C-alpha positions in Angstrom: -116.9 -59.8 -63.3 -118.6 -56.4 -63.4 -116.8 -53.2 -62.3 -117.6 -49.5 -62.4 -114.6 -47.9 -64.0 -113.5 -44.4 -64.9 -112.4 -44.9 -68.5 -111.9 -41.2 -69.6 -111.4 -37.9 -67.9 -114.3 -35.5 -67.6 -116.8 -38.3 -68.3 -119.0 -40.4 -66.1 -118.0 -44.0 -65.2 -118.9 -47.1 -67.1 -120.0 -50.5 -66.0 -117.6 -52.9 -67.8 -116.5 -56.6 -67.7 -113.0 -57.2 -66.2 -111.1 -60.3 -65.2 -111.5 -61.5 -61.6 -108.2 -60.6 -59.7 -105.9 -63.2 -58.4 -103.5 -62.5 -55.5 -99.7 -62.6 -56.0 -97.2 -62.7 -53.2 -98.2 -60.4 -50.3 -101.5 -59.6 -51.9 -105.1 -60.3 -50.8 -108.3 -60.4 -52.7 -111.5 -59.5 -50.9 -115.1 -60.3 -51.9 -116.7 -56.9 -51.8 -119.6 -56.4 -49.4 -120.0 -52.7 -50.1 -118.2 -49.6 -51.5 -119.1 -46.1 -50.5 -119.7 -43.4 -53.1 -117.9 -40.3 -52.1 -118.3 -36.7 -53.3 -114.6 -36.6 -54.1 -115.3 -39.2 -56.8 -117.3 -36.5 -58.6 -114.3 -34.2 -58.5 -112.1 -36.9 -59.9 -114.6 -37.4 -62.8 -114.5 -33.7 -63.6 -110.7 -33.2 -63.5 -109.1 -32.6 -66.9 -106.5 -34.9 -68.5 -103.0 -34.4 -67.2 -104.0 -33.0 -63.8 -103.0 -36.3 -62.2 -100.5 -38.9 -63.1 -103.1 -41.7 -62.9 -103.5 -44.3 -65.6 -107.0 -45.0 -66.9 -109.1 -47.1 -66.7 -109.5 -47.9 -63.0 -112.3 -49.1 -60.8 -113.9 -46.5 -58.5 -114.6 -47.0 -54.8 -112.2 -45.9 -52.1 -114.4 -46.8 -49.2 -114.5 -50.6 -49.3 -115.3 -53.5 -46.9 -115.9 -57.1 -47.4 -114.5 -60.6 -46.7 -111.1 -62.1 -47.4 -111.6 -64.3 -50.5 -108.0 -65.3 -51.5 -104.6 -64.9 -49.9 -101.3 -64.6 -51.7 -98.1 -66.3 -50.4 -96.3 -64.6 -47.5 -99.4 -63.2 -46.0 -99.9 -64.0 -42.3 -102.7 -63.2 -39.8 -105.6 -63.4 -42.2 -108.0 -66.2 -43.0 -110.6 -66.6 -45.8 -113.9 -65.2 -44.6 -112.5 -62.6 -42.3 -114.5 -59.4 -42.4 -112.2 -56.4 -43.2 -112.2 -52.8 -44.1 -109.7 -51.4 -46.6 -107.6 -48.5 -45.5 -107.9 -46.0 -48.3 -104.6 -44.0 -48.8 -101.8 -46.2 -50.0 -98.3 -45.0 -49.4 -95.0 -46.5 -50.1 -94.8 -48.0 -46.6 -91.1 -47.0 -46.2 -91.0 -43.3 -45.4 -91.2 -41.9 -41.9 -94.9 -40.9 -42.0 -95.9 -44.3 -43.5 -93.9 -46.1 -40.8 -95.9 -44.1 -38.2 -99.2 -45.4 -39.8 -100.0 -42.1 -41.6 -99.8 -43.3 -45.2 -102.2 -40.5 -46.0 -99.2 -38.2 -45.8 -96.7 -40.4 -47.5 -93.6 -38.4 -48.3 -93.4 -40.0 -51.8 -97.1 -39.9 -52.7 -96.4 -37.9 -55.9 -94.2 -40.6 -57.2 -96.6 -43.5 -56.8 -99.0 -42.9 -59.7 -102.1 -43.4 -57.6 -103.5 -42.4 -54.2 -105.1 -45.7 -53.4 -107.7 -48.2 -54.4 -110.4 -46.3 -56.3 -108.1 -43.4 -56.8 -105.8 -44.4 -59.6 -105.8 -48.1 -58.7 -108.7 -50.5 -58.9 -111.1 -49.9 -56.0 -114.2 -51.6 -54.5 -117.0 -51.0 -57.0 -116.7 -54.5 -58.3 -117.4 -58.0 -57.2 -113.8 -58.5 -56.0 -111.0 -56.2 -55.2 -107.2 -56.8 -55.1 -105.5 -55.2 -52.1 -101.7 -55.1 -52.9 -100.6 -55.1 -49.2 -102.2 -56.9 -46.3 -101.3 -53.9 -44.0 -104.1 -52.0 -45.6 -106.8 -54.3 -44.2 -108.4 -53.6 -40.8 -110.5 -56.2 -39.1 -114.1 -55.1 -38.4 -115.3 -58.1 -36.3 -119.1 -58.4 -36.3 -119.8 -55.2 -38.2 -121.8 -55.5 -41.4 -119.3 -54.7 -44.2 -122.0 -52.8 -46.2 -122.6 -50.5 -43.2 -118.9 -50.4 -42.3 -117.5 -49.4 -45.8 -118.0 -45.6 -45.4 -116.0 -45.7 -42.2 -112.9 -45.8 -44.4 -113.4 -42.1 -45.4 -116.7 -40.6 -44.2 -115.7 -41.8 -40.7 -111.9 -41.6 -40.7 -111.6 -38.1 -42.4 -113.6 -36.1 -39.9 -112.3 -38.2 -37.0 -108.7 -37.2 -37.8 -109.8 -33.5 -38.2 -111.5 -33.5 -34.9 -108.8 -35.4 -33.0 -106.1 -32.9 -33.9 -108.2 -30.2 -32.1 -109.4 -32.2 -29.1 -107.3 -30.1 -26.7 -109.5 -27.1 -27.5 -112.8 -28.9 -26.7 -113.4 -28.6 -23.0 -116.8 -27.9 -21.3 -118.5 -24.9 -22.8 -116.6 -25.1 -26.1 -118.3 -25.1 -29.5 -117.7 -26.9 -32.8 -119.3 -25.6 -36.0 -119.8 -28.3 -38.6 -120.4 -26.7 -42.1 -122.0 -29.2 -44.4 -124.1 -32.1 -43.1 -123.3 -34.6 -45.9 -121.5 -37.9 -45.8 -118.6 -36.6 -43.7 -120.5 -33.9 -41.8 -123.2 -36.2 -40.3 -120.4 -38.4 -39.1 -118.5 -35.4 -37.7 -121.5 -34.4 -35.5 -121.5 -37.9 -33.9 -117.8 -37.9 -33.4 -117.6 -34.6 -31.7 -120.3 -35.8 -29.3 -118.5 -39.1 -28.7 -115.1 -37.6 -28.1 -115.8 -34.4 -26.2 -118.2 -32.3 -24.2 -118.4 -29.6 -26.9 -121.6 -28.2 -28.3 -122.2 -28.7 -32.0 -123.6 -26.1 -34.4 -124.5 -27.6 -37.8 -124.8 -25.4 -40.9 -126.3 -26.5 -44.2 -128.4 -25.2 -47.1 -130.9 -28.1 -47.0 -133.5 -28.3 -44.3 -133.6 -32.1 -44.6 -129.9 -32.3 -43.7 -130.5 -29.9 -40.8 -133.2 -32.2 -39.5 -130.7 -35.1 -39.8 -128.2 -33.0 -37.8 -130.7 -32.5 -35.0 -131.5 -36.2 -34.9 -127.8 -37.0 -34.6 -127.4 -34.7 -31.6 -126.5 -31.2 -33.0 -127.3 -28.6 -30.3 -128.2 -26.0 -32.9 -128.8 -26.5 -36.7 -128.9 -23.4 -38.9 -129.4 -22.6 -42.5 -126.4 -21.2 -44.3 -127.8 -17.7 -44.8 -127.0 -14.0 -43.9 -128.0 -14.5 -40.3 -125.8 -17.6 -39.6 -122.8 -15.6 -38.4 -124.8 -13.4 -36.0 -126.6 -16.4 -34.6 -123.5 -18.4 -34.0 -121.7 -15.5 -32.4 -124.7 -15.0 -30.2 -124.9 -18.6 -29.3 -121.3 -18.6 -28.2 -121.6 -15.4 -26.2 -119.7 -13.5 -28.8 -116.6 -15.7 -28.4 -117.0 -17.7 -31.5 -116.3 -21.4 -32.0 -113.1 -23.1 -30.8 -113.2 -25.4 -33.8 -114.8 -24.9 -37.3 -114.9 -27.9 -39.6 -115.6 -26.9 -43.1 -116.7 -30.0 -45.0 -117.5 -28.1 -48.1 -114.6 -25.8 -48.8 -116.3 -23.2 -51.1 -115.9 -19.5 -51.0 -119.0 -18.8 -48.9 -118.3 -21.6 -46.4 -114.6 -20.5 -45.9 -115.8 -16.9 -45.4 -118.4 -18.1 -42.9 -115.8 -20.2 -41.0 -113.4 -17.3 -40.7 -116.2 -15.1 -39.2 -117.3 -17.5 -36.6 -114.0 -19.0 -35.4 -112.6 -17.9 -32.0 -109.3 -16.4 -30.8 -106.9 -19.3 -30.6 -109.4 -21.5 -32.5 -108.9 -23.9 -35.4 -110.5 -23.5 -38.8 -110.0 -26.9 -40.5 -110.9 -27.2 -44.2 -111.7 -30.7 -45.3 -114.0 -30.1 -48.2 -112.7 -29.9 -51.8 -115.1 -27.2 -53.0 -112.2 -25.2 -54.6 -112.9 -22.0 -52.6 -110.3 -19.4 -51.5 -109.9 -17.8 -48.2 -109.0 -14.1 -48.4 -106.3 -13.4 -45.9 -105.0 -10.3 -44.2 -103.9 -9.4 -40.7 -107.5 -8.9 -39.7 -109.0 -11.7 -41.7 -109.1 -14.1 -38.8 -109.2 -13.8 -35.0 -105.8 -13.6 -33.3 -103.9 -16.9 -33.2 -106.6 -18.7 -35.1 -105.0 -21.5 -37.1 -106.1 -22.6 -40.6 -105.3 -26.1 -41.8 -106.3 -28.6 -44.3 -106.5 -32.3 -43.6 -106.5 -35.4 -45.7 -107.9 -38.7 -44.5 -106.2 -40.1 -41.4 -103.8 -42.8 -40.1 -104.5 -46.5 -40.1 -104.5 -46.6 -36.3 -107.1 -43.9 -36.3 -109.2 -46.0 -38.6 -109.0 -48.8 -36.1 -110.3 -46.4 -33.5 -113.1 -45.4 -35.8 -114.1 -49.0 -36.2 -114.2 -49.5 -32.5 -116.5 -46.4 -32.1 -118.7 -48.0 -34.7 -118.7 -51.3 -32.9 -119.7 -49.5 -29.7 -122.6 -47.8 -31.5 -121.2 -44.3 -31.1 -120.8 -43.8 -34.8 -123.5 -44.9 -37.2 -123.1 -43.9 -40.9 -126.5 -43.2 -42.5 -126.4 -45.5 -45.6 -128.5 -46.0 -48.7 -127.8 -49.2 -50.7 -127.6 -49.2 -54.5 -126.8 -52.3 -56.6 -123.8 -52.0 -58.8 -126.0 -51.6 -61.8 -127.4 -48.3 -60.3 -124.2 -46.8 -59.2 -124.4 -44.0 -61.7 -127.8 -43.1 -60.2 -126.2 -42.8 -56.8 -123.7 -40.3 -58.1 -126.4 -38.3 -59.8 -128.3 -38.0 -56.5 -125.0 -36.8 -54.9 -124.7 -34.1 -57.6 -128.3 -33.0 -57.0 -127.7 -32.9 -53.2 -130.7 -35.1 -52.6 -128.8 -37.9 -50.9 -128.9 -38.1 -47.1 -125.9 -39.7 -45.6 -123.8 -42.0 -47.7 -124.5 -44.1 -50.8 -123.1 -47.6 -50.6 -122.7 -49.7 -53.8 -123.4 -53.3 -53.2 -122.1 -55.7 -55.9 
């Protein structure tokens, strides 16, 4: 079968022929319906050799949905043809955080040699994908697997970041979403679905600001020298209770620090490699800064339910497997609206 694999560090992926996987005990093979292309894949491609203890080659695609194709011995509760979504971060399943469903924060993650399918292990940009543990499969019911695939990251990651701050989001509160890309456009919908908060969207591209408005953003602003003053004015000088930085660059971190409120949350999700200069007066009093990484498997089940209710719709653009590299190129250029989904 064909698979899009990373075969060398600091190089683009290659479409290669690999054997079709067969499930062993406890394993499941899914027929891939779609696999989302994530901006973090670009970071993985750019990382130098030795930065991560991941063996090459491996198949990309950590946002994957499809149908159960073959089931190994000892697996219960699944039938061939079931539509499922693959939970992305694969922990050891034994530590405390894994037992709580938060395999994204596995206590032994550094010892596993991979972060999950598509991140050190073979992912979903192929005709079939081997999932080593059935617990990483979430039923999606009548959702289209192609449309559901990005829920695994583009939906789950902002959902977790927002959910940790829900106690701050009462009537009259404000959330600033910096970066209206794959995660950011989902974040706007999730804030609206989960709280009465107003949403201010910030981005460099006017097309993405238009998308933010269509998705319910109360205010959409270009990321320029006037953004801080506009946001401060919009909030009556108070600032935003929650700032979600889906970019993580120097300019966006600086913007977030300037528009957050006293007792607010500045949550950094983007992997832009920026640094936040800190001193006693760098942030409003008791404003917390945190990074988040993905979310729990139970939170993914909640994201799926929101999608089934029509409260979260990921904007998708389908690409055949043969054109996956073109999808990544559009991501680099910033010309892609929403999420690219690779369809084998």
